[in-house]
BAFI-3210 file (N, C-alpha, C; in Angstrom, 3 decimals, decimal comma, padded with zeros to 6 digits):
// residues 328
n [1|2|3|4|5|6|7|8|9|10|11|12|13|14|15|16|17|18|19|20|21|22|23|24|25|26|27|28|29|30|31|32|33|34|35|36|37|38|39|40|41|42|43|44|45|46|47|48|49|50|51|52|53|54|55|56|57|58|59|60|61|62|63|64|65|66|67|68|69|70|71|72|73|74|75|76|77|78|79|80|81|82|83|84|85|86|87|88|89|90|91|92|93|94|95|96|97|98|99|100|101|102|103|104|105|106|107|108|109|110|111|112|113|114|115|116|117|118|119|120|121|122|123|124|125|126|127|128|129|130|131|132|133|134|135|136|137|138|139|140|141|142|143|144|145|146|147|148|149|150|151|152|153|154|155|156|157|158|159|160|161|162|163|164|165|166|167|168|169|170|171|172|173|174|175|176|177|178|179|180|181|182|183|184|185|186|187|188|189|190|191|192|193|194|195|196|197|198|199|200|201|202|203|204|205|206|207|208|209|210|211|212|213|214|215|216|217|218|219|220|221|222|223|224|225|226|227|228|229|230|231|232|233|234|235|236|237|238|239|240|241|242|243|244|245|246|247|248|249|250|251|252|253|254|255|256|257|258|259|260|261|262|263|264|265|266|267|268|269|270|271|272|273|274|275|276|277|278|279|280|281|282|283|284|285|286|287|288|289|290|291|292|293|294|295|296|297|298|299|300|301|302|303|304|305|306|307|308|309|310|311|312|313|314|315|316|317|318|319|320|321|322|323|324|325|326|327|328]
n.u [098,407|098,573|099,137|097,294|097,339|094,580|094,644|096,067|095,122|095,865|094,615|094,903|094,332|093,318|094,860|092,653|089,203|086,070|083,069|079,786|077,348|075,792|075,254|072,705|070,217|069,983|070,844|069,983|069,316|070,199|072,584|072,846|074,662|077,003|077,407|078,394|080,388|082,095|082,698|084,215|086,284|087,379|088,594|090,538|092,037|093,468|092,209|091,023|089,232|086,188|082,697|079,874|075,952|073,774|071,422|071,536|069,183|067,466|069,045|069,571|071,942|073,794|073,153|073,547|076,523|077,149|076,797|078,673|080,833|081,145|082,546|085,166|085,877|085,583|087,485|089,385|088,640|088,267|086,092|083,612|080,799|077,592|075,472|072,248|071,221|068,049|064,661|062,277|058,914|057,233|058,253|060,309|063,803|066,085|068,055|069,699|070,564|070,490|071,698|070,885|069,281|072,062|073,219|071,457|071,002|073,624|073,684|071,815|073,059|075,329|074,063|072,757|075,187|076,462|078,630|081,026|082,012|082,515|084,679|085,119|082,936|080,480|078,800|076,440|074,963|074,626|072,968|071,257|069,541|070,369|073,206|076,684|078,316|076,996|076,024|078,427|079,746|078,242|078,841|081,659|081,120|080,322|083,094|084,254|082,832|083,495|082,216|082,885|085,359|086,921|086,086|084,056|082,993|080,451|079,729|080,088|080,460|083,070|083,267|081,766|083,255|085,545|084,188|083,255|085,745|086,810|085,680|086,189|088,716|088,572|088,788|088,318|086,713|084,207|083,205|081,680|084,003|085,740|087,096|085,024|083,998|084,717|084,549|085,536|088,014|088,422|087,661|087,359|088,699|091,119|090,959|090,317|093,121|094,701|093,761|094,409|092,755|091,659|090,770|087,919|086,867|083,717|081,575|083,679|083,815|082,300|079,469|079,552|079,729|082,528|083,220|083,377|081,201|078,679|076,675|074,038|070,631|069,670|071,266|070,936|069,323|065,602|065,012|066,859|068,520|069,976|068,487|067,104|068,888|070,078|072,083|071,986|070,020|068,130|069,441|071,328|073,000|073,866|075,478|077,386|078,651|080,057|081,673|083,541|085,065|087,832|089,228|088,639|090,331|092,948|093,626|093,501|095,899|097,529|097,149|095,505|092,217|089,272|088,187|090,227|092,232|090,745|090,675|093,249|094,075|092,716|094,261|096,362|096,166|096,944|098,526|096,745|094,351|091,569|089,889|086,784|085,414|082,336|081,022|079,050|080,315|082,870|084,433|084,396|085,363|087,893|089,131|088,814|090,802|093,037|093,936|095,789|098,209|098,629|100,565|100,890|102,152|102,728|102,511|100,949|098,639|097,909|097,121|095,156|093,122|092,709|091,635|089,216|086,741|085,314|083,425|082,094|079,867|077,019|074,116|073,251|074,405|073,106|069,362|067,347|065,793|067,456|069,746|070,105|070,878|073,695|076,696|076,814]
n.v [021,400|018,688|018,892|018,054|016,834|016,900|014,811|015,033|017,952|020,434|021,433|021,911|020,998|020,611|017,686|016,317|016,836|018,367|016,992|018,639|017,569|016,565|018,688|019,737|018,508|015,628|013,438|013,553|016,150|019,316|021,973|024,994|027,216|025,541|024,239|026,376|027,181|024,830|024,579|027,076|026,277|024,431|025,712|027,172|025,465|024,912|022,983|023,196|022,184|022,322|020,697|020,462|020,285|021,013|019,365|018,718|019,026|020,345|022,930|024,176|023,657|024,870|027,263|027,814|027,352|029,547|031,340|030,626|030,909|033,729|036,798|036,766|034,144|032,739|033,026|031,231|028,860|025,946|025,312|023,327|021,951|020,403|019,211|017,861|015,763|014,724|015,045|013,240|013,958|012,036|012,110|010,123|009,238|011,035|011,721|014,693|015,929|017,910|020,129|022,647|022,713|022,342|024,770|026,602|025,349|025,908|028,519|029,256|027,807|029,429|031,737|030,900|030,359|032,501|033,537|034,030|032,128|028,631|026,431|023,429|021,757|019,208|016,756|015,185|012,823|010,828|011,170|008,970|009,433|011,688|012,315|012,177|013,574|015,981|017,174|017,440|019,137|021,493|021,971|022,474|025,184|026,726|026,852|028,380|030,833|031,663|030,969|028,559|026,812|023,928|020,838|017,912|014,419|012,226|009,223|008,008|005,726|003,699|004,003|006,065|008,058|008,157|009,043|011,441|012,791|013,193|015,385|017,685|018,149|016,359|017,094|015,659|012,603|012,034|009,339|006,823|005,399|003,233|001,330|-000,711|-000,495|-001,181|-001,269|000,313|-000,229|-001,987|-001,370|001,414|003,330|002,582|003,662|006,290|006,907|006,335|008,550|010,660|011,735|012,889|011,204|011,219|010,391|009,904|009,468|008,229|007,223|005,172|006,142|006,547|003,968|003,149|004,213|003,287|003,729|002,809|000,363|-000,851|-000,318|001,027|003,205|005,068|007,446|008,712|009,837|009,589|009,444|007,263|005,009|004,264|002,917|-000,199|-001,363|-000,637|-001,731|-003,856|-006,774|-006,260|-004,542|-005,096|-007,323|-005,941|-004,291|-005,939|-007,087|-004,979|-004,785|-005,355|-003,202|-001,269|-002,524|-002,514|000,249|000,726|-000,311|001,222|003,295|005,298|006,647|004,920|005,972|007,678|005,731|004,447|006,639|007,291|005,066|005,103|007,579|006,357|005,142|006,163|009,452|010,730|010,466|011,936|012,184|013,283|013,388|013,691|015,959|017,630|018,618|020,505|018,972|016,432|016,847|017,645|015,513|013,899|015,388|014,928|012,571|012,647|012,781|009,889|007,159|004,785|001,725|000,287|-002,760|-002,740|-001,425|-003,300|-005,390|-004,371|-004,414|-006,930|-007,727|-006,645|-007,600|-006,433|-007,790|-009,034|-007,500|-006,800|-006,102|-003,706|-000,814|001,301|002,344|000,600|002,043|004,070|002,865|002,223|004,761|004,714|004,398|004,477]
n.w [061,960|059,609|055,801|052,704|049,241|046,944|044,686|041,762|041,170|042,504|044,369|047,682|050,962|054,491|056,297|057,491|057,465|058,094|058,348|057,892|057,896|060,377|061,967|061,582|062,869|062,319|063,424|065,996|068,643|067,905|068,796|067,881|068,450|069,406|067,481|065,327|067,232|066,499|063,990|064,008|065,614|064,435|062,087|063,244|064,404|061,936|060,608|057,768|055,792|054,943|054,616|053,086|052,128|049,871|050,381|053,081|055,289|053,816|052,756|055,056|056,391|055,113|055,248|058,241|058,100|056,884|059,089|060,515|058,974|059,139|060,108|059,298|058,898|056,531|054,827|055,971|055,241|053,146|051,249|050,833|049,147|047,695|045,316|043,670|045,062|045,745|046,528|044,961|043,423|044,693|047,301|047,672|047,402|044,892|041,865|040,556|037,612|035,466|033,055|033,594|036,090|037,632|037,231|038,649|041,360|042,141|042,352|044,069|046,476|046,833|047,787|050,103|051,487|051,685|050,226|047,377|045,887|045,606|046,846|046,272|044,436|044,383|042,346|044,019|043,927|041,137|038,425|036,429|034,436|033,068|030,636|031,929|030,833|030,080|032,618|033,878|032,166|032,405|035,154|034,560|033,200|035,515|036,812|034,543|035,238|037,398|039,730|041,043|042,290|042,027|040,904|041,966|042,661|043,908|045,248|042,699|039,912|038,403|035,553|035,026|036,344|034,841|032,221|033,450|033,983|031,622|030,428|032,272|034,476|037,492|041,046|043,141|044,420|046,533|048,690|050,569|053,010|055,272|058,202|058,151|055,681|052,835|050,082|047,975|047,487|045,596|042,786|042,438|043,963|042,735|040,156|040,566|041,470|039,083|037,331|038,868|040,904|043,924|046,935|049,338|052,077|053,391|056,370|057,876|060,177|060,349|060,686|063,467|064,544|064,826|066,900|069,104|071,112|070,604|071,203|070,968|070,019|071,939|072,521|070,392|069,788|069,726|067,379|065,749|062,615|061,818|062,693|060,591|059,008|057,743|058,790|061,484|062,492|064,843|066,303|063,843|064,667|066,999|066,459|064,545|066,290|067,795|065,720|065,407|067,726|067,649|067,305|069,152|070,970|070,185|069,904|072,631|073,085|071,867|073,049|072,361|071,191|069,968|067,863|066,789|066,108|064,036|062,059|061,829|060,442|057,852|057,066|056,530|054,254|052,071|050,602|049,146|050,325|052,345|055,034|056,266|058,816|060,662|062,938|065,675|067,868|070,022|071,705|070,451|067,852|068,785|069,707|067,265|065,391|066,721|065,742|063,486|064,884|065,609|065,036|062,541|061,409|058,292|058,672|061,132|060,058|058,132|059,872|061,417|059,536|058,654|061,054|061,334|059,559|056,860|054,782|056,525|057,880|059,149|057,052|054,831|053,402|053,084|053,149|051,455|049,485|048,794|047,907|044,893|044,087|044,280|043,438|040,538]
ca.u [097,681|099,171|098,214|097,485|096,706|093,807|095,155|096,991|094,273|096,411|093,991|095,635|093,460|093,791|094,698|091,513|088,034|084,944|081,758|078,941|076,093|075,009|074,963|071,220|069,292|069,998|071,159|069,313|069,116|071,672|072,764|073,540|075,758|078,103|077,923|079,116|081,653|082,939|083,300|085,461|087,344|088,195|089,323|091,604|093,090|094,107|091,121|090,303|088,161|084,659|082,054|078,466|075,479|072,394|070,472|071,390|067,973|066,900|069,533|069,654|073,052|074,418|072,764|074,303|077,615|077,124|077,064|080,012|081,869|081,357|083,711|086,558|086,255|085,302|088,980|090,423|087,824|088,395|084,445|083,053|079,460|077,077|074,101|071,707|070,612|066,975|063,597|061,110|057,510|056,568|058,979|061,474|065,267|066,574|069,124|069,135|071,859|070,281|072,521|069,944|069,210|073,032|073,331|070,494|071,441|074,735|073,276|071,030|073,904|076,238|073,356|072,780|076,367|077,033|079,784|080,986|082,502|082,427|086,033|085,069|081,486|080,331|077,592|076,096|074,307|074,571|071,308|071,253|068,681|071,000|074,739|077,362|078,921|076,078|076,237|079,845|079,625|077,278|079,639|082,592|081,007|080,787|084,301|084,714|082,152|084,014|081,625|083,453|087,167|087,372|084,835|083,956|082,040|080,322|079,329|080,194|081,112|084,208|083,020|081,177|084,439|086,328|083,773|083,393|087,176|087,272|084,978|086,892|089,264|087,795|089,799|088,082|085,666|083,638|082,256|081,859|085,088|086,164|087,523|083,884|083,139|085,906|084,039|086,114|089,434|088,530|087,966|086,984|090,043|092,431|090,511|090,873|094,509|095,043|093,204|094,953|091,711|091,734|089,858|087,512|086,109|082,844|081,399|084,960|083,794|081,262|078,247|079,675|080,087|084,012|083,821|083,343|080,467|077,518|076,407|072,576|069,745|069,210|072,309|070,374|067,841|064,318|064,990|068,373|068,215|070,693|067,726|066,624|069,966|069,996|073,474|071,750|068,728|067,927|070,359|072,408|073,803|074,730|076,505|078,424|079,597|081,171|082,865|084,761|085,702|089,267|089,748|088,490|091,343|094,088|093,497|093,796|097,167|098,351|096,904|094,642|090,666|088,970|088,058|091,331|092,721|089,941|090,961|094,648|094,037|092,455|095,224|097,746|096,148|097,465|098,496|095,628|092,871|091,486|088,767|085,922|084,575|081,434|080,376|078,545|080,533|084,267|085,209|084,639|086,424|089,324|089,324|089,396|091,783|094,262|094,453|096,781|099,143|098,516|101,390|100,549|103,156|102,052|101,940|099,905|097,470|097,215|096,765|093,833|092,246|092,532|090,864|087,752|086,214|084,174|082,506|081,235|079,224|075,568|073,130|073,265|075,057|071,998|068,086|067,106|065,514|068,635|071,094|070,173|071,619|075,048|077,745|076,519]
ca.v [020,607|018,387|019,195|016,882|017,375|015,993|014,239|016,250|018,887|021,232|021,726|021,477|021,039|019,822|016,181|015,992|017,607|018,641|017,016|019,231|017,130|016,088|019,794|020,058|017,658|014,239|012,468|014,089|017,716|020,332|023,133|025,874|027,882|024,709|023,774|027,012|027,114|023,706|025,004|027,759|025,581|023,370|026,557|027,846|024,291|024,497|021,830|023,973|021,610|022,027|019,898|020,677|019,926|021,709|018,295|018,574|019,761|021,344|024,102|024,938|023,332|025,692|028,629|027,541|027,791|031,202|032,148|030,126|031,380|035,107|037,521|036,795|032,759|032,189|033,430|030,439|027,587|025,378|025,101|022,214|021,571|019,554|019,177|016,964|014,523|015,365|014,368|013,088|014,350|010,905|011,750|009,185|009,895|010,908|012,432|015,422|016,404|018,422|021,446|024,122|022,469|022,667|026,205|027,128|025,170|026,611|030,079|029,149|027,508|030,561|032,807|030,419|030,202|033,937|033,572|034,472|031,079|027,359|026,058|022,185|021,629|017,963|016,413|014,539|011,591|010,922|011,163|008,169|010,043|012,916|012,030|012,742|014,787|017,197|017,560|018,100|020,451|022,634|022,292|023,268|026,624|027,150|027,217|029,409|031,794|031,895|030,440|027,106|026,467|022,880|019,954|016,554|013,631|011,798|007,872|007,586|004,481|003,839|004,257|007,475|008,881|008,197|009,901|013,036|013,320|013,558|016,636|018,632|017,627|015,993|016,959|014,747|011,671|011,569|008,127|006,105|004,501|003,191|000,083|-001,633|-000,502|-001,010|-001,671|001,266|-000,525|-003,068|-000,576|002,857|003,927|002,667|004,571|007,735|007,108|006,413|009,563|011,932|012,215|012,817|010,535|012,058|009,570|010,329|008,429|007,462|006,390|004,080|006,547|006,373|002,458|002,779|005,399|002,266|004,182|002,216|-001,242|-001,479|000,740|002,228|004,037|005,880|008,478|008,195|010,879|009,687|008,719|005,867|003,667|003,757|002,335|-001,665|-001,952|-000,218|-002,259|-004,762|-007,846|-006,168|-003,319|-005,819|-008,242|-005,056|-003,707|-007,110|-007,347|-003,822|-004,868|-005,426|-001,933|-000,682|-003,246|-002,094|001,697|000,873|-000,747|002,077|004,561|006,535|006,441|004,172|007,135|008,172|004,997|004,420|007,823|006,913|003,856|005,701|008,398|005,504|004,480|006,928|010,593|011,500|010,057|013,012|011,884|014,119|012,996|014,808|016,232|018,962|019,294|020,563|017,939|015,189|017,615|017,657|013,924|013,425|016,182|014,047|011,343|013,112|012,267|008,491|006,901|003,491|001,158|-000,492|-003,807|-002,401|-000,957|-004,577|-006,238|-003,921|-004,489|-008,350|-008,062|-006,353|-008,274|-005,884|-008,319|-009,743|-006,519|-007,324|-005,256|-002,951|000,372|002,462|001,550|-000,161|002,839|004,753|002,045|002,460|005,801|004,513|003,733|004,556]
ca.w [060,879|058,045|054,552|051,786|047,860|046,305|043,514|040,966|041,102|042,934|045,365|049,008|052,103|055,652|056,045|058,147|057,228|058,969|057,642|058,519|057,999|061,640|062,610|061,466|063,442|061,631|064,391|067,173|068,747|067,540|069,444|066,643|069,086|069,500|065,951|064,900|067,542|066,301|062,806|063,917|066,241|063,654|061,206|064,190|064,421|060,654|059,893|056,654|054,755|055,386|053,840|053,439|050,814|049,709|050,628|054,234|055,948|052,847|052,633|056,354|056,875|054,302|056,189|059,264|057,522|056,605|060,184|061,309|058,183|058,947|061,002|058,758|059,041|055,280|054,393|056,336|054,934|052,025|051,451|049,639|049,067|047,043|044,715|042,903|045,930|046,108|046,895|044,032|043,783|045,506|048,531|047,655|047,117|043,742|041,763|039,622|036,919|034,260|033,290|034,166|037,441|038,123|037,717|039,575|042,497|042,458|042,717|045,669|047,458|047,136|048,650|051,419|052,241|051,651|049,685|046,092|045,207|046,230|046,309|045,605|044,222|043,787|042,062|045,277|043,460|039,960|037,619|035,370|032,996|032,306|030,456|032,737|030,180|030,143|033,961|034,271|031,327|033,459|036,397|033,929|033,384|036,669|037,040|033,853|035,538|038,773|041,014|041,673|041,835|041,689|040,785|042,567|042,254|045,073|044,977|041,300|039,619|037,887|034,150|035,088|036,697|033,350|031,473|033,922|033,886|030,145|030,325|033,181|035,716|038,730|042,055|044,219|044,576|047,810|048,720|052,098|053,009|056,480|058,178|057,750|054,564|051,935|048,677|047,125|047,141|044,375|041,487|042,523|044,521|041,757|038,720|040,737|041,362|037,702|036,959|039,647|041,630|045,245|047,657|050,208|052,729|054,191|057,176|058,080|061,625|060,233|061,325|064,856|065,267|064,940|068,011|070,280|071,701|070,210|071,165|070,723|069,682|073,216|072,372|069,291|069,958|068,882|066,216|065,026|061,130|061,649|063,064|059,089|058,106|058,058|059,882|062,842|062,775|065,856|065,640|063,038|065,399|067,927|065,603|064,161|067,309|068,313|064,753|065,313|068,567|067,938|066,963|070,554|071,882|069,426|070,390|074,004|073,181|071,014|073,778|071,708|071,318|068,787|066,643|066,419|065,163|062,781|061,353|061,362|059,743|056,595|056,613|056,045|053,035|050,948|050,593|048,342|050,879|053,111|055,590|056,478|060,043|061,247|064,444|066,027|069,166|069,925|072,109|069,298|066,796|069,184|069,546|065,664|065,129|067,119|065,182|062,904|065,906|065,708|063,795|062,108|060,462|057,022|059,218|062,180|059,440|057,573|060,889|061,908|058,378|058,730|062,168|061,152|058,488|056,522|054,443|057,652|058,268|058,978|056,629|053,615|054,185|052,965|053,344|049,980|048,453|048,437|047,214|043,634|043,510|044,699|042,432|039,103]
c.u [098,346|098,321|098,458|096,997|096,028|093,985|096,236|096,116|095,130|095,818|094,235|094,494|094,205|093,651|093,510|090,354|087,199|083,735|081,007|077,375|075,170|074,840|073,369|070,228|068,813|070,163|070,910|069,672|070,497|071,664|073,474|074,713|076,983|078,291|078,611|080,737|082,786|083,785|084,535|086,412|088,266|089,309|090,391|092,562|093,852|093,191|090,480|089,034|086,947|083,739|080,259|077,555|074,199|071,230|070,478|070,434|067,827|067,688|069,959|070,914|074,007|074,422|073,411|075,550|077,893|077,350|078,137|081,079|082,133|082,484|085,006|087,013|086,048|086,643|089,767|089,927|088,433|086,904|084,061|081,491|078,634|075,908|073,551|071,273|069,318|065,834|062,666|059,679|056,755|057,223|060,121|062,687|065,410|067,731|068,926|070,797|071,604|071,306|071,943|069,937|070,811|073,345|072,511|070,866|072,802|074,650|072,693|072,049|074,778|075,282|073,383|073,954|077,002|078,377|079,930|081,598|082,568|083,766|085,627|083,477|081,366|079,001|077,436|075,586|074,069|073,179|071,678|070,453|069,431|072,611|075,428|077,982|078,325|076,231|077,580|080,004|078,944|078,530|080,648|082,517|080,938|081,761|084,866|084,019|082,694|083,714|082,098|084,888|087,494|085,781|085,277|082,523|081,640|079,552|079,041|080,887|082,338|084,135|082,395|082,150|085,158|085,757|083,560|084,773|087,699|086,837|085,882|087,702|088,620|088,833|089,433|086,725|085,162|082,796|082,543|083,173|085,534|086,731|086,361|083,121|084,310|085,628|085,183|087,594|089,376|088,623|087,830|088,165|091,053|091,970|090,821|092,260|095,204|094,804|093,694|093,823|091,967|090,739|089,364|086,476|085,111|082,319|082,706|085,147|082,657|079,925|078,335|079,854|081,610|084,376|083,787|082,074|078,994|077,340|074,987|071,856|069,530|070,623|072,213|069,479|066,892|064,395|065,880|068,033|068,943|069,741|067,175|067,795|070,017|071,100|073,203|070,676|068,786|068,312|071,294|073,368|074,589|075,842|077,842|079,156|080,535|082,248|083,960|085,367|087,287|090,008|089,634|090,091|092,897|094,487|093,805|095,315|098,069|098,233|096,312|093,208|090,595|088,671|089,275|092,342|092,030|090,337|092,261|094,903|093,820|093,692|096,336|097,196|096,348|097,567|097,503|094,124|092,777|090,038|088,112|084,862|083,542|081,117|079,853|079,038|082,167|084,826|085,369|085,467|087,891|089,782|089,959|090,589|093,288|094,989|095,572|098,111|099,390|099,652|101,094|101,525|102,139|101,478|101,080|098,425|096,925|096,617|095,160|092,812|091,937|091,675|089,414|087,518|085,082|082,929|081,388|079,934|077,779|074,362|073,669|073,702|073,914|070,645|067,931|066,417|066,568|069,810|071,355|070,784|072,902|076,050|077,705|077,208]
c.v [019,981|018,755|018,167|017,571|016,525|015,719|015,221|017,508|020,192|021,869|021,326|021,770|020,445|018,260|015,424|017,152|017,696|018,373|017,899|018,616|016,892|017,487|020,331|018,841|016,103|012,974|012,804|015,559|018,140|021,788|024,139|026,718|026,860|024,512|024,812|027,214|025,884|023,837|025,838|027,198|024,960|024,447|027,094|026,926|024,276|023,367|022,836|023,502|021,509|021,750|020,177|020,111|020,499|020,603|018,112|019,544|020,730|022,830|024,774|024,488|024,376|027,086|028,756|027,795|029,070|032,044|031,936|030,821|033,269|035,470|036,989|035,009|032,260|032,271|032,214|029,016|027,016|024,609|024,502|022,183|020,758|019,516|018,016|015,707|015,174|014,538|014,472|013,807|013,510|010,951|010,761|009,725|009,683|011,625|013,291|016,066|017,415|019,506|022,673|023,907|022,804|023,982|026,728|026,526|025,625|028,010|030,015|028,733|028,713|031,623|032,185|030,425|031,577|034,202|033,964|033,148|029,557|027,024|024,689|022,187|020,182|017,710|015,170|013,106|011,885|010,395|010,359|008,413|011,290|012,283|012,865|013,654|016,054|017,913|018,324|019,118|021,706|023,155|022,971|025,017|027,440|027,755|028,476|030,844|032,309|031,824|029,504|027,183|025,180|021,902|018,547|015,845|012,992|010,492|007,668|006,295|004,589|004,381|005,748|008,450|009,165|009,139|011,419|013,529|013,814|014,753|017,868|017,838|017,586|016,226|015,872|013,889|011,609|010,251|007,520|005,203|004,468|001,910|-000,869|-001,505|000,107|-001,305|-001,096|000,677|-001,562|-002,273|000,869|003,539|003,782|003,667|005,979|007,718|007,199|007,876|011,066|012,325|011,955|012,150|011,243|011,194|010,074|009,149|007,498|006,903|005,373|004,565|006,540|004,928|002,371|003,422|004,178|002,715|003,732|000,717|-001,664|-000,052|001,663|003,286|005,222|006,673|008,338|008,550|010,479|008,832|007,476|004,536|003,630|002,977|000,713|-001,903|-001,326|-000,807|-003,516|-006,080|-007,363|-005,172|-003,989|-006,615|-007,393|-004,435|-004,928|-007,082|-006,024|-003,906|-004,838|-004,271|-001,112|-001,430|-002,875|-000,533|001,469|000,159|000,344|003,389|005,860|006,078|005,545|005,000|007,251|006,926|004,562|005,532|007,800|006,023|004,178|006,712|007,660|004,990|005,130|008,424|011,295|011,036|011,251|012,630|013,169|013,776|014,026|014,782|017,405|019,421|019,322|019,393|016,561|015,810|017,387|016,154|013,448|013,960|015,204|012,938|011,375|012,558|010,944|007,779|005,086|002,662|000,465|-002,177|-003,555|-002,293|-002,435|-005,745|-005,775|-004,266|-006,012|-008,318|-007,611|-006,881|-007,524|-006,669|-009,113|-008,677|-006,620|-006,212|-004,157|-001,675|001,564|001,548|001,503|000,870|003,784|003,865|002,137|003,635|005,930|003,918|003,643|005,229]
c.w [059,605|057,150|053,408|050,671|047,352|045,174|042,897|040,544|041,433|044,073|046,920|050,170|053,400|055,598|056,656|057,884|058,414|057,981|058,786|058,686|059,285|062,321|062,374|061,792|062,679|062,686|066,097|067,333|068,556|068,467|068,678|067,082|069,137|068,225|065,252|065,601|067,342|065,035|063,022|064,634|065,331|062,599|061,927|064,448|063,303|060,000|058,718|055,941|055,517|054,488|054,399|052,274|051,023|050,104|052,213|054,817|054,983|052,549|054,075|056,999|056,211|054,871|057,344|059,142|057,285|057,990|060,647|060,229|058,164|060,059|060,428|058,524|057,696|054,742|054,782|055,844|053,629|051,970|050,246|049,906|047,881|046,297|044,196|044,062|046,231|046,376|045,551|044,574|045,019|047,024|048,696|047,031|045,797|043,240|040,805|038,820|035,804|034,514|033,882|035,557|038,171|038,636|038,643|040,920|043,100|042,933|044,266|046,694|047,813|047,653|049,828|052,008|052,305|051,286|047,929|045,163|046,235|045,860|045,821|045,718|043,545|043,322|043,290|045,150|042,001|039,343|036,271|034,017|032,597|031,926|031,477|032,312|030,195|031,523|034,256|033,088|032,004|034,450|035,712|033,868|034,188|037,106|036,092|034,370|037,012|039,985|041,673|041,081|041,126|041,394|041,397|042,184|043,738|044,824|043,633|040,985|038,690|036,157|034,408|035,437|035,596|032,495|031,927|033,824|032,463|029,583|031,041|034,080|036,656|039,862|042,618|044,175|046,253|047,880|050,253|051,764|054,561|056,536|058,045|056,913|053,592|050,604|047,603|046,727|045,933|043,127|041,192|043,183|043,357|040,461|039,234|040,898|039,844|036,903|037,612|040,535|042,910|046,055|049,047|050,859|053,612|055,071|057,597|059,296|061,522|061,190|062,880|065,268|065,526|066,150|069,214|071,274|071,538|070,100|070,829|070,651|070,770|073,117|071,094|070,024|068,991|067,502|065,422|063,722|061,249|062,145|061,872|058,681|058,652|058,992|061,258|063,407|064,016|065,370|064,916|063,820|066,607|067,559|065,101|065,176|067,884|067,032|065,006|066,719|068,752|067,616|068,392|071,326|071,177|069,921|071,911|074,023|072,509|072,223|073,223|071,762|070,099|067,502|065,987|065,624|064,071|061,685|060,635|060,324|058,123|056,386|056,239|054,887|051,800|051,219|050,113|049,108|052,269|053,682|056,182|057,609|060,528|062,533|064,562|067,204|069,217|070,575|071,330|068,281|067,440|069,255|067,978|065,228|065,392|066,619|063,966|063,641|065,833|064,359|063,621|061,040|059,360|057,962|060,183|061,310|058,895|058,558|061,364|060,647|058,399|059,944|062,228|059,785|057,752|055,451|055,230|058,247|057,922|058,303|055,659|054,221|053,959|053,144|051,608|049,095|047,829|048,054|045,701|043,159|043,719|043,653|041,025|038,173]
res [x|x|x|x|x|x|x|x|x|x|x|x|x|x|x|x|x|x|x|x|x|x|x|x|x|x|x|x|x|x|x|x|x|x|x|x|x|x|x|x|x|x|x|x|x|x|x|x|x|x|x|x|x|x|x|x|x|x|x|x|x|x|x|x|x|x|x|x|x|x|x|x|x|x|x|x|x|x|x|x|x|x|x|x|x|x|x|x|x|x|x|x|x|x|x|x|x|x|x|x|x|x|x|x|x|x|x|x|x|x|x|x|x|x|x|x|x|x|x|x|x|x|x|x|x|x|x|x|x|x|x|x|x|x|x|x|x|x|x|x|x|x|x|x|x|x|x|x|x|x|x|x|x|x|x|x|x|x|x|x|x|x|x|x|x|x|x|x|x|x|x|x|x|x|x|x|x|x|x|x|x|x|x|x|x|x|x|x|x|x|x|x|x|x|x|x|x|x|x|x|x|x|x|x|x|x|x|x|x|x|x|x|x|x|x|x|x|x|x|x|x|x|x|x|x|x|x|x|x|x|x|x|x|x|x|x|x|x|x|x|x|x|x|x|x|x|x|x|x|x|x|x|x|x|x|x|x|x|x|x|x|x|x|x|x|x|x|x|x|x|x|x|x|x|x|x|x|x|x|x|x|x|x|x|x|x|x|x|x|x|x|x|x|x|x|x|x|x|x|x|x|x|x|x|x|x|x|x|x|x|x|x|x|x|x|x|x|x|x|x|x|x|x|x|x|x|x|x]
***
């Protein structure tokens, strides 16, 4: 497995990581044994960058990882988790960044994960009611206490990133980025590179749309959370499936799968980019990891980017109630 360094932090990880969100019944039923086997297969293959969050199924995802990382597997992993993506008293999504909450959230995650230290700890969503300096100050204390090794942010805007980095070095920014979602290229990715911050794209396969396997709502289970996302609503999902068709066609020409080509395109965007495609099955994991063997020239990457016009994607990338938590 190829290795990459997240910016100037010194944190080295596999070129492709493993996102674990889908392992806790968000995109349909989950087989715990298969999910655990998938995590271990990733680690055995050298894909050591494992990503979770306390928000995933109210901590159950972290508890699942505790089981997956038993029997010596914790030593193989660069373990990332996140805090601060919460539900308010009224049930709506919110963010939490109070210093006392940061410390408490980390302690609870450490207990659920069954580990003494989290390698990379992100603020999942920025709390606009708490100065980022206060939140990162608390995260810095976790580093000083040896509970966390590196710090990260998720879905933060350029000014927030700058202010955070002035308090403590930020190893990585985790934000959505893929062929059909490229807004970060305007000002967020440049700021990360200016400050020596690595970039971790989540949903690098467009929540499955870039696999070529989704054409209509019939391809999503009744309990699949993607049904709440505007890009997967009736009418939008069909338009978006047609929009990404050039990916399928080029993948056929390259002799790879659409997923592999989409991931190879992201890997070609810079040595500081480390995608974390999520899966709960070993078969999909193997397909994803093979993307590191797909070679794209700069010209091919540019042709693919032009062929998929992300400005024409139908629907917002999140439901309206969650959009206010992004990019602040």
